[in-house]
Every structure is written in structure tokens, then in C-alpha cells.
VEXZA-902270 format. One line per field, with one value per residue (C-alpha): residue number from 1; residue in one letter; x, y, z. Coordinates in Angstrom, 3 decimals. Layout:
N
resi (NUM; ...)
resn (A; ...)
px (X; ...)
py (Y; ...)
pz (Z; ...)
***
This chain:
68
resi (1; 2; 3; 4; 5; 6; 7; 8; 9; 10; 11; 12; 13; 14; 15; 16; 17; 18; 19; 20; 21; 22; 23; 24; 25; 26; 27; 28; 29; 30; 31; 32; 33; 34; 35; 36; 37; 38; 39; 40; 41; 42; 43; 44; 45; 46; 47; 48; 49; 50; 51; 52; 53; 54; 55; 56; 57; 58; 59; 60; 61; 62; 63; 64; 65; 66; 67; 68)
resn (M; K; E; S; I; K; K; W; L; N; T; K; S; E; F; Y; S; K; I; C; E; F; E; V; T; R; G; M; V; I; R; T; N; L; I; V; I; V; F; V; A; F; V; M; I; V; E; N; Y; P; A; I; C; L; L; L; L; L; L; S; P; F; L; F; R; K; G; R)
px (0.057; 2.959; 4.257; 1.124; 0.679; 4.215; 3.449; 0.097; 1.969; 4.678; 2.214; 2.151; -0.768; -2.317; -4.250; -1.482; 1.061; -1.066; -1.345; 2.269; 3.558; 6.164; 5.520; 3.914; 3.465; 0.355; 2.840; 3.983; 0.539; -0.346; 2.658; 2.226; -1.442; -0.291; 2.234; -0.452; -2.810; -0.187; 0.770; -2.926; -3.365; -0.302; -1.296; -4.808; -3.862; -0.658; -1.889; -4.099; -2.254; 1.636; 2.428; 0.455; 2.144; 5.738; 4.562; 3.300; 6.637; 8.600; 6.440; 6.442; 9.856; 8.493; 6.220; 9.273; 11.027; 11.215; 12.028; 10.516)
py (0.046; 2.422; 1.867; 2.568; 5.927; 6.803; 5.985; 8.029; 10.989; 10.992; 10.666; 13.895; 16.155; 17.220; 20.113; 21.743; 20.849; 22.712; 25.758; 25.977; 24.833; 22.446; 19.069; 18.962; 15.889; 15.514; 15.442; 18.846; 20.238; 18.747; 20.144; 23.568; 23.782; 22.627; 25.460; 27.940; 26.629; 27.084; 30.477; 31.519; 29.983; 31.877; 35.195; 34.829; 34.058; 35.908; 38.660; 36.891; 33.569; 34.070; 30.896; 28.720; 30.743; 29.934; 26.156; 26.608; 28.486; 25.633; 22.944; 24.509; 23.249; 19.667; 20.377; 21.019; 17.719; 15.119; 11.513; 10.550)
pz (-0.065; 0.802; -2.631; -4.298; -2.267; -3.324; -6.976; -6.907; -5.316; -7.850; -10.743; -13.069; -12.378; -15.599; -14.616; -12.655; -15.342; -18.119; -15.757; -14.906; -18.238; -16.634; -14.846; -11.482; -9.356; -7.116; -4.163; -5.167; -5.375; -2.000; -0.450; -1.880; -0.689; 2.849; 2.923; 1.918; 4.552; 7.160; 6.215; 5.974; 9.476; 10.681; 9.292; 10.898; 14.383; 14.781; 17.102; 19.212; 19.718; 19.640; 21.077; 18.562; 15.785; 17.062; 17.064; 13.353; 12.378; 13.870; 12.088; 8.693; 7.493; 7.822; 4.664; 2.646; 3.453; 0.661; 0.461; 4.054)
***
């Protein structure tokens, strides 16, 4: 099952590849969307909850890691 998930994540995303005009995998799309979600969450709560923002800031590099 793990291999089938890796294969699916490494498959080319036709939709995003057409938009970007270069090859984009499904894994890249998911990772990019997660980064945007973390950034938006950080911006929304930075004033009210600085401790949570620090936690998000510390966790965000894990979204960039490849080859887990």
C-alpha cells in the first residue's frame, strides 16, 4: 500500500502541469497547498495567539522535506 501511495503522489498532475507549463506531481500540489494553509493560519492568528504561531513556524519546515 505504501508503494501505491508513493506512486500516486509521484504521478504527473495534468491540470497543474497545464497551468504551470512544466511537469508538476500530485505530491508537489499537496505540499504547496499545505504550505499555503499553514501560512494563512499563521497570518490569521498571529496577533491573538503568538504561542500557536511559534508552533506553526517551527512545524512548517517539515512540509518542505522530501523523501520521507
